[in-house]
C-alpha angles and dihedrals in degrees: 000000000000132000117214125201120190127200141160103074125130147121116311135168122248109279093027131119139235134179118214123203131201117192117199125210093226134041109286098203088092096046108101099202137021129176147183119226130181135202124198121200111288095004139101123266108259136190115257103176141338137198133195129217089260091054100256110150136200128192138193109248097247094059100042111125092015105059129054125194119200141155135219108205093188090060096036086233136137118202138196116198110199121193133174090025119200132201089250088062087070108122146101109281121213133194115222139190116189118222136173109280094359144033126226120228138186123227093258135242124236119238116189120184110194142133 
């Protein structure tokens, strides 16, 4: 099992930046894959970005070039650096660790992009 706690969300103007953090309750160096998802009101939860233990990354098309996912194994933390934010990025952002038979999720952090 692993508990995940996200932070770093908030209200930001269009074009601004935020960095989300996800602290895990166990060392993450052994976790093969970690990801960020987001869910806007009335919509499904969708993958934003993922990263493997080796550092390979994958991004949803709309965030490529603006968002960067990275992990700090020494701090047991997953990050999502979000730049050039747009109103359509408004959502609750969740950290996720896939596992056989289940997935682990954090409680989510709200990101609101508005002027």
